Every structure is written in C-alpha cells, then in structure tokens.
N, CA, C and O of each residue as an XYZ file, in Angstrom:
332
protein
N     111.586     95.754    129.356
C     112.124     95.551    128.115
C     111.194     95.904    127.034
O     110.032     95.506    127.108
N     111.585     96.606    126.042
C     110.648     97.030    124.919
C     110.923     96.287    123.670
O     112.077     96.024    123.330
N     109.893     95.945    122.984
C     110.116     95.270    121.619
C     109.974     96.389    120.647
O     108.990     97.128    120.647
N     110.964     96.503    119.824
C     110.945     97.501    118.774
C     110.591     96.762    117.385
O     111.131     95.715    117.031
N     109.702     97.388    116.720
C     109.411     96.911    115.332
C     110.368     97.493    114.365
O     110.881     98.601    114.526
N     110.601     96.693    113.327
C     111.373     97.316    112.262
C     110.789     98.480    111.662
O     109.576     98.531    111.456
N     111.599     99.460    111.355
C     110.965    100.668    110.677
C     110.440    100.293    109.261
O     110.834     99.284    108.675
N     109.613    101.080    108.791
C     109.033    100.767    107.504
C     109.916    100.884    106.346
O     109.759    100.157    105.365
N     110.926    101.850    106.422
C     111.769    102.153    105.301
C     112.648    100.925    104.905
O     112.765    100.672    103.706
N     113.258    100.163    105.811
C     113.993     98.951    105.368
C     113.085     97.831    104.716
O     113.456     97.082    103.812
N     111.923     97.835    105.273
C     110.874     96.814    104.659
C     110.553     97.234    103.284
O     110.499     96.384    102.396
N     110.321     98.563    103.023
C     110.012     99.031    101.715
C     111.191     98.828    100.741
O     110.987     98.539     99.562
N     112.417     98.984    101.249
C     113.560     98.801    100.436
C     113.646     97.313     99.989
O     113.909     97.018     98.823
N     113.420     96.405    100.938
C     113.393     94.968    100.627
C     112.354     94.621     99.615
O     112.620     93.834     98.706
N     111.142     95.197     99.742
C     110.038     94.845     98.752
C     110.424     95.478     97.406
O     110.075     94.912     96.370
N     111.109     96.594     97.368
C     111.455     97.141     96.040
C     112.568     96.324     95.371
O     112.557     96.168     94.150
N     113.636     95.741     96.233
C     114.640     95.030     95.692
C     114.078     93.659     95.153
O     114.529     93.149     94.127
N     113.121     93.119     95.860
C     112.511     91.846     95.424
C     111.724     92.082     94.049
O     111.756     91.273     93.121
N     111.072     93.188     94.032
C     110.277     93.495     92.759
C     111.235     93.695     91.624
O     110.941     93.272     90.506
N     112.406     94.340     91.857
C     113.395     94.517     90.789
C     113.975     93.210     90.363
O     114.160     92.987     89.166
N     114.264     92.350     91.269
C     114.875     91.068     91.041
C     113.892     90.157     90.210
O     114.344     89.367     89.382
N     112.572     90.277     90.437
C     111.668     89.427     89.744
C     111.176     90.037     88.399
O     110.429     89.421     87.639
N     111.611     91.194     88.176
C     111.134     91.879     86.922
C     111.986     91.431     85.796
O     113.194     91.667     85.815
N     111.364     90.730     84.714
C     112.264     90.172     83.681
C     112.783     91.269     82.716
O     113.734     91.020     81.976
N     112.201     92.426     82.711
C     112.717     93.493     81.865
C     114.074     94.039     82.324
O     114.954     94.421     81.554
N     114.150     94.036     83.698
C     115.404     94.402     84.292
C     116.522     93.410     83.964
O     117.670     93.818     83.787
N     116.209     92.130     83.882
C     117.150     91.101     83.573
C     117.572     91.198     82.134
O     118.741     90.956     81.831
N     116.665     91.546     81.217
C     116.982     91.831     79.837
C     118.001     92.986     79.737
O     119.074     92.829     79.155
N     117.659     94.098     80.292
C     118.423     95.308     80.225
C     119.896     95.050     80.824
O     120.921     95.353     80.213
N     119.871     94.496     82.004
C     121.219     94.180     82.677
C     122.076     93.230     81.791
O     123.278     93.444     81.628
N     121.491     92.275     81.275
C     122.255     91.246     80.448
C     122.709     91.961     79.188
O     123.828     91.720     78.735
N     121.924     92.797     78.623
C     122.319     93.404     77.288
C     123.453     94.468     77.628
O     124.332     94.717     76.803
N     123.402     95.074     78.851
C     124.514     96.003     79.232
C     125.839     95.194     79.281
O     126.891     95.753     78.970
N     125.817     93.937     79.652
C     127.101     93.193     79.637
C     127.440     92.525     78.322
O     128.607     92.359     77.968
N     126.384     92.140     77.599
C     126.632     91.430     76.322
C     127.178     92.281     75.279
O     128.141     91.879     74.626
N     126.653     93.427     75.058
C     126.969     94.356     73.921
C     128.483     94.708     74.047
O     129.222     94.447     73.098
N     128.990     95.301     75.202
C     130.369     95.665     75.175
C     131.298     94.437     75.109
O     132.414     94.533     74.598
N     130.824     93.253     75.639
C     131.679     92.068     75.571
C     131.911     91.686     74.058
O     133.015     91.349     73.632
N     130.758     91.769     73.277
C     130.888     91.417     71.970
C     131.818     92.327     71.199
O     132.563     91.885     70.325
N     131.766     93.605     71.535
C     132.699     94.538     70.803
C     134.147     94.163     71.058
O     134.969     94.155     70.142
N     134.457     93.845     72.339
C     135.891     93.470     72.580
C     136.230     92.160     72.106
O     137.376     91.951     71.709
N     135.309     91.195     72.102
C     135.587     89.860     71.487
C     135.848     89.973     69.996
O     136.810     89.403     69.480
N     134.979     90.718     69.299
C     135.212     90.842     67.855
C     136.318     91.595     67.371
O     136.706     91.516     66.206
N     136.872     92.375     68.296
C     138.145     93.150     67.985
C     139.222     92.194     67.700
O     139.947     92.414     66.729
N     139.417     91.122     68.460
C     140.473     90.158     68.191
C     139.941     88.836     68.831
O     140.004     88.600     70.037
N     139.418     88.013     67.904
C     138.814     86.697     68.402
C     139.876     85.572     68.767
O     139.491     84.534     69.305
N     141.073     85.765     68.501
C     142.061     84.715     68.699
C     142.618     84.687     70.191
O     143.257     83.745     70.658
N     142.274     85.892     70.894
C     142.773     85.956     72.240
C     141.617     85.585     73.193
O     140.490     86.051     73.022
N     141.906     84.767     74.166
C     140.882     84.401     75.153
C     140.889     85.512     76.175
O     141.905     85.804     76.805
N     139.682     86.147     76.329
C     139.498     87.242     77.309
C     138.457     86.946     78.392
O     137.724     85.957     78.359
N     138.447     87.820     79.297
C     137.437     87.690     80.327
C     135.932     87.947     79.830
O     134.934     87.594     80.458
N     135.934     88.633     78.571
C     134.609     88.966     78.055
C     133.892     87.614     77.619
O     132.663     87.572     77.557
N     134.659     86.543     77.326
C     134.014     85.313     77.028
C     133.268     84.751     78.238
O     132.195     84.167     78.092
N     133.805     84.918     79.367
C     133.221     84.467     80.631
C     131.950     85.337     80.899
O     130.886     84.826     81.250
N     132.113     86.624     80.722
C     130.890     87.561     80.934
C     129.847     87.277     80.055
O     128.683     87.346     80.451
N     130.171     86.909     78.701
C     129.104     86.504     77.724
C     128.511     85.231     78.111
O     127.290     85.088     78.040
N     129.275     84.291     78.515
C     128.749     82.995     78.895
C     127.794     83.077     80.160
O     126.923     82.217     80.293
N     127.937     84.078     81.076
C     127.085     84.242     82.201
C     125.864     85.012     81.767
O     124.735     84.577     81.992
N     126.088     86.179     81.131
C     124.979     87.049     80.801
C     123.958     86.609     79.702
O     122.799     87.024     79.685
N     124.474     85.736     78.786
C     123.564     85.298     77.717
C     122.405     84.340     78.345
O     121.234     84.554     78.031
N     122.698     83.416     79.121
C     121.597     82.606     79.785
C     120.703     83.520     80.580
O     119.488     83.326     80.564
N     121.242     84.521     81.288
C     120.311     85.406     81.998
C     119.314     86.199     81.000
O     118.149     86.456     81.302
N     119.884     86.531     79.845
C     119.078     87.196     78.858
C     117.987     86.264     78.335
O     116.834     86.677     78.210
N     118.335     85.015     78.029
C     117.470     84.083     77.568
C     116.278     83.800     78.587
O     115.092     83.805     78.258
N     116.756     83.556     79.862
C     115.708     83.364     80.852
C     114.827     84.486     81.102
O     113.645     84.269     81.370
N     115.292     85.678     81.041
C     114.405     86.888     81.143
C     113.452     86.935     79.954
O     112.272     87.218     80.162
N     113.869     86.686     78.775
C     112.958     86.651     77.559
C     111.980     85.571     77.723
O     110.803     85.787     77.437
N     112.387     84.355     78.187
C     111.381     83.316     78.435
C     110.271     83.699     79.416
O     109.090     83.400     79.240
N     110.732     84.367     80.435
C     109.738     84.800     81.513
C     108.766     85.751     80.857
O     107.557     85.651     81.067
N     109.305     86.716     80.027
C     108.382     87.751     79.414
C     107.407     87.115     78.465
O     106.219     87.434     78.504
N     107.866     86.226     77.613
C     107.006     85.540     76.747
C     105.967     84.604     77.378
O     104.849     84.455     76.885
N     106.389     83.970     78.505
C     105.484     83.146     79.141
C     104.390     84.003     79.855
O     103.230     83.595     79.906
N     104.752     85.144     80.384
C     103.649     86.081     80.960
C     102.784     86.555     79.836
O     101.573     86.668     80.024
N     103.320     86.839     78.687
C     102.459     87.259     77.568
C     101.499     86.227     77.148
O     100.305     86.479     76.983
N     102.025     85.050     76.974
C     101.200     83.944     76.487
C     100.048     83.605     77.563
O      98.893     83.355     77.217
N     100.464     83.623     78.853
C      99.478     83.368     79.878
C      98.398     84.481     79.962
O      97.240     84.190     80.264
N      98.783     85.770     79.691
C      97.726     86.764     79.757
C      96.869     86.702     78.423
O      95.711     87.121     78.436
N      97.401     86.214     77.348
C      96.616     85.951     76.156
C      95.551     84.776     76.367
O      94.419     84.815     75.887
N      96.006     83.816     77.076
C      95.015     82.722     77.482
C      93.895     83.191     78.363
O      92.784     82.672     78.255
N      94.138     84.188     79.267
C      93.131     84.671     80.104
C      92.169     85.483     79.347
O      91.001     85.497     79.735
N      92.522     86.168     78.305
C      91.607     86.959     77.519
C      90.755     86.026     76.626
O      89.617     86.380     76.315
N      91.245     84.892     76.219
C      90.523     84.045     75.412
C      89.378     83.360     76.062
O      88.412     83.012     75.383
N      89.438     83.130     77.440
C      88.386     82.483     78.144
C      87.161     83.248     78.381
O      86.219     82.734     78.986
C-alpha cells in the first residue's frame, strides 16, 4: 500500500483562497460591487420593497468590517514606527 501526498497545486489554491478571504481590500471591493448597483435600484423607487434592501443590509456590514480591518492595520503599523 502506498501513501500518496496531496499535490502542491490544490494546496497552493487553498493558500491563495485563504489569502484572498483575509485581504480587507477584497472585502471593500466586493461589498461596493453589491452596494452601488443596489442603491441605484433602491433610489429609482423607494416605496417598493426589493431584494436590493437585503443585499444592502448584508454588504454594508461587510464594507464596514473591511474598512475597520484596514484602519486597524494602518494604526498598528504607525505604532510600530513610533517605537
């Protein structure tokens, strides 16, 4: 019986996906991709409840969380330079 190791390419793909998931800039871009079109549809007729309200409710906290992570990293790096 042979033990086969996982090939390197799926492991690289997993590492790349983890890096993309943890990148706050990707979160900002993705959330803005959902927020901006939703706002255009909502502002077209605000009296009708649309699925865009739900998309906006989900993507806006993602946007804020990503911005918080970016600012926290910026402030932490500034403290490192101060020491």
